[in-house]
C-alpha positions as a Markdown table, in Angstrom:
| # | Residue | x | y | z |
|---|---|---|---|---|
| 1 | Met | 0.1 | 0.0 | -0.2 |
| 2 | Arg | 1.3 | 3.1 | -1.1 |
| 3 | Leu | 1.1 | 6.3 | 1.3 |
| 4 | Asp | 2.3 | 9.8 | 1.0 |
| 5 | Ser | 5.7 | 9.6 | 2.8 |
| 6 | Phe | 5.7 | 5.8 | 3.2 |
| 7 | Val | 5.3 | 2.4 | 1.6 |
| 8 | Leu | 3.5 | -0.2 | 3.3 |
| 9 | Glu | 4.6 | -3.7 | 2.0 |
| 10 | Lys | 2.4 | -6.9 | 3.6 |
| 11 | Tyr | 4.4 | -8.8 | 5.9 |
| 12 | Asp | 5.7 | -12.0 | 4.3 |
| 13 | Leu | 6.8 | -14.8 | 6.9 |
| 14 | Lys | 9.1 | -16.5 | 5.0 |
| 15 | Asn | 11.0 | -13.2 | 3.9 |
| 16 | Ala | 13.9 | -12.7 | 6.2 |
| 17 | Ile | 14.5 | -8.6 | 6.2 |
| 18 | His | 10.9 | -8.7 | 7.0 |
| 19 | Val | 11.5 | -11.4 | 9.8 |
| 20 | Arg | 14.5 | -10.1 | 11.0 |
| 21 | Met | 13.0 | -6.3 | 11.3 |
| 22 | Lys | 10.4 | -8.1 | 13.5 |
| 23 | Asp | 12.7 | -9.8 | 15.7 |
| 24 | Asp | 14.5 | -6.5 | 16.8 |
| 25 | Leu | 11.3 | -5.0 | 16.7 |
| 26 | Ile | 10.8 | -7.5 | 19.5 |
| 27 | Leu | 14.1 | -6.9 | 20.7 |
| 28 | Ser | 13.3 | -3.4 | 21.4 |
| 29 | Pro | 12.2 | -1.5 | 24.3 |
| 30 | Asp | 8.6 | -1.4 | 25.4 |
| 31 | Ser | 7.9 | -3.9 | 22.5 |
| 32 | Phe | 5.3 | -5.7 | 25.1 |
| 33 | Leu | 3.2 | -1.7 | 24.3 |
| 34 | Ile | 2.8 | -3.0 | 20.6 |
| 35 | Ser | 1.5 | -6.5 | 21.1 |
| 36 | Arg | 2.3 | -9.2 | 24.3 |
| 37 | Asp | 3.3 | -11.6 | 21.5 |
| 38 | Ile | 3.8 | -10.4 | 18.1 |
| 39 | Asp | 4.9 | -13.3 | 16.5 |
| 40 | Asn | 1.4 | -14.8 | 17.1 |
| 41 | Phe | -0.5 | -11.1 | 16.7 |
| 42 | Ile | 1.2 | -12.3 | 12.7 |
| 43 | Arg | 0.4 | -15.1 | 12.0 |
| 44 | Lys | -3.3 | -14.5 | 13.2 |
| 45 | Asn | -3.8 | -10.9 | 10.7 |
| 46 | Ile | -2.4 | -13.6 | 8.2 |
| 47 | Ala | -5.0 | -15.7 | 8.7 |
| 48 | Leu | -7.8 | -13.3 | 9.4 |
| 49 | Gly | -7.1 | -11.5 | 6.4 |
| 50 | Asp | -7.4 | -14.5 | 4.0 |
| 51 | Ser | -10.6 | -14.3 | 5.0 |
| 52 | Asp | -11.9 | -10.9 | 5.9 |
| 53 | Gly | -9.5 | -8.8 | 3.1 |
| 54 | Ile | -9.0 | -6.4 | 5.2 |
| 55 | Thr | -6.7 | -7.3 | 8.5 |
| 56 | Ala | -3.1 | -7.4 | 7.9 |
| 57 | Thr | 0.8 | -6.6 | 9.3 |
| 58 | Tyr | 2.7 | -4.4 | 6.9 |
| 59 | Val | 6.6 | -3.6 | 7.1 |
| 60 | Ile | 6.5 | 0.1 | 7.3 |
| 61 | Asn | 8.6 | 1.4 | 4.5 |
| 62 | Trp | 10.3 | 4.7 | 4.9 |
| 63 | Gln | 12.8 | 6.6 | 2.4 |
| 64 | Glu | 14.2 | 3.0 | 1.7 |
| 65 | Glu | 14.2 | 1.7 | 5.2 |
| 66 | Phe | 12.6 | -0.8 | 7.2 |
| 67 | Ile | 11.2 | 1.1 | 10.4 |
| 68 | Gly | 8.4 | -1.0 | 11.8 |
| 69 | Leu | 5.6 | -2.8 | 11.6 |
| 70 | Cys | 2.0 | -1.8 | 11.2 |
| 71 | Phe | -1.4 | -3.4 | 12.4 |
| 72 | Val | -4.8 | -2.9 | 10.0 |
| 73 | Asn | -7.5 | -5.2 | 12.3 |
| 74 | Tyr | -11.0 | -5.6 | 10.8 |
| 75 | His | -13.2 | -6.2 | 13.8 |
| 76 | Pro | -16.9 | -7.4 | 12.7 |
| 77 | Arg | -20.0 | -6.2 | 14.1 |
| 78 | Glu | -20.6 | -7.8 | 17.2 |
| 79 | Ile | -22.4 | -8.1 | 20.7 |
| 80 | Arg | -20.0 | -8.9 | 23.6 |
| 81 | Asn | -21.0 | -8.9 | 27.1 |
| 82 | Glu | -24.6 | -7.6 | 26.2 |
| 83 | Val | -22.8 | -4.5 | 24.6 |
| 84 | Ile | -23.2 | -3.9 | 20.2 |
| 85 | Leu | -19.6 | -3.2 | 19.0 |
| 86 | Glu | -20.1 | -1.7 | 15.5 |
| 87 | Glu | -17.9 | -2.8 | 12.6 |
| 88 | Glu | -14.7 | -0.8 | 12.9 |
| 89 | Ile | -11.2 | -0.8 | 11.5 |
| 90 | Glu | -8.6 | -0.7 | 13.8 |
| 91 | Ile | -5.0 | 0.6 | 14.0 |
| 92 | Gly | -1.2 | -0.3 | 15.4 |
| 93 | Leu | 2.3 | 0.3 | 14.9 |
| 94 | Gly | 5.2 | -0.2 | 16.7 |
| 95 | Leu | 8.2 | 1.6 | 15.5 |
| 96 | Leu | 12.3 | 0.8 | 16.1 |
| 97 | Pro | 13.4 | 2.8 | 18.7 |
| 98 | Gln | 16.1 | 4.9 | 16.1 |
| 99 | Phe | 12.8 | 6.0 | 14.1 |
| 100 | Arg | 10.7 | 7.0 | 17.5 |
| 101 | Gly | 10.6 | 11.0 | 18.7 |
| 102 | Lys | 10.9 | 12.2 | 14.8 |
| 103 | His | 6.8 | 12.6 | 14.3 |
| 104 | Leu | 7.1 | 9.5 | 11.7 |
| 105 | Gly | 3.9 | 7.9 | 13.6 |
| 106 | Ser | 1.9 | 10.7 | 13.7 |
| 107 | Thr | 2.4 | 11.1 | 10.2 |
| 108 | Leu | 2.6 | 7.5 | 9.5 |
| 109 | Glu | -1.4 | 7.4 | 11.3 |
| 110 | Arg | -2.8 | 10.4 | 9.7 |
| 111 | Glu | -2.0 | 8.8 | 6.1 |
| 112 | Leu | -2.7 | 5.3 | 6.9 |
| 113 | Ser | -5.8 | 6.5 | 8.3 |
| 114 | Ser | -7.3 | 9.2 | 5.3 |
| 115 | Lys | -6.3 | 5.8 | 3.0 |
| 116 | Leu | -8.3 | 3.3 | 4.7 |
| 117 | Leu | -11.4 | 5.7 | 4.3 |
| 118 | Ser | -11.1 | 6.2 | 1.3 |
| 119 | Ile | -10.6 | 3.1 | 0.1 |
| 120 | Tyr | -13.7 | 1.4 | 2.7 |
| 121 | Pro | -15.9 | 4.2 | 2.6 |
| 122 | Gln | -18.7 | 2.3 | 4.3 |
| 123 | Phe | -16.2 | 3.1 | 7.8 |
| 124 | Ser | -16.6 | 6.5 | 8.9 |
| 125 | Val | -13.7 | 6.2 | 11.8 |
| 126 | Ile | -10.6 | 4.8 | 12.2 |
| 127 | Val | -10.0 | 3.4 | 15.9 |
| 128 | Ala | -6.6 | 3.0 | 17.7 |
| 129 | Arg | -6.6 | 1.5 | 21.6 |
| 130 | Ile | -3.5 | 2.2 | 23.3 |
| 131 | Asp | -2.8 | 1.6 | 26.8 |
| 132 | Ala | -2.8 | 4.8 | 29.1 |
| 133 | Glu | 0.8 | 3.8 | 30.1 |
| 134 | Asn | 1.8 | 4.6 | 26.5 |
| 135 | Ile | 2.3 | 8.4 | 27.0 |
| 136 | Arg | 4.2 | 8.8 | 22.8 |
| 137 | Ser | 2.0 | 5.8 | 21.5 |
| 138 | Ile | -1.1 | 9.0 | 22.6 |
| 139 | Asn | 0.6 | 11.8 | 21.7 |
| 140 | Ser | 1.2 | 11.0 | 18.5 |
| 141 | Ala | -2.3 | 9.6 | 18.0 |
| 142 | Leu | -3.5 | 12.7 | 18.7 |
| 143 | Lys | -0.6 | 15.0 | 16.6 |
| 144 | Ala | -2.7 | 12.9 | 13.9 |
| 145 | Gly | -5.8 | 14.1 | 14.7 |
| 146 | Phe | -7.1 | 11.3 | 16.7 |
| 147 | Glu | -9.4 | 11.9 | 19.3 |
| 148 | His | -9.7 | 10.5 | 23.0 |
| 149 | Leu | -13.0 | 8.7 | 23.2 |
| 150 | Glu | -12.9 | 6.3 | 26.2 |
| 151 | Asp | -10.2 | 4.6 | 28.6 |
| 152 | Asp | -8.2 | 3.2 | 25.3 |
| 153 | Val | -9.8 | 4.1 | 22.5 |
| 154 | Tyr | -8.7 | 7.1 | 20.4 |
| 155 | Gln | -10.7 | 7.8 | 16.6 |
| 156 | Tyr | -9.7 | 9.5 | 13.2 |
| 157 | Lys | -12.8 | 10.6 | 11.6 |
| 158 | Arg | -13.6 | 11.0 | 8.0 |
């Protein structure tokens, strides 16, 4: 997927460069804030994407360098604990430490959210769920134009 400032390549389990970049991300400080089990999350995303056509894990390419991973997850409408959860697309990302603090995350979140809303016009918002302790990611999402809704939920509107 091509964005203004980035190219997102679908993660390939057999691509040694993708795997090495993912391993570097796992070994980086605060990787648990991205996902408690990145390997399992990626495998799950690949399987879900095969069925829903939206869910995917991407390797982020910026200026000919792989800088992290981006997750796009489709959640169908469902009822959980007697609460109706509307259909949505959720995004998340993890950047390698040397690319943090350069405003790349907020730029990527804004560009990706706009692109997803143009590809999937049935959606009017993109969602990000961010742990309260992950202050840098919260600031990045807010800078990208996301609004804080409640608890760990942020949304980017069309």
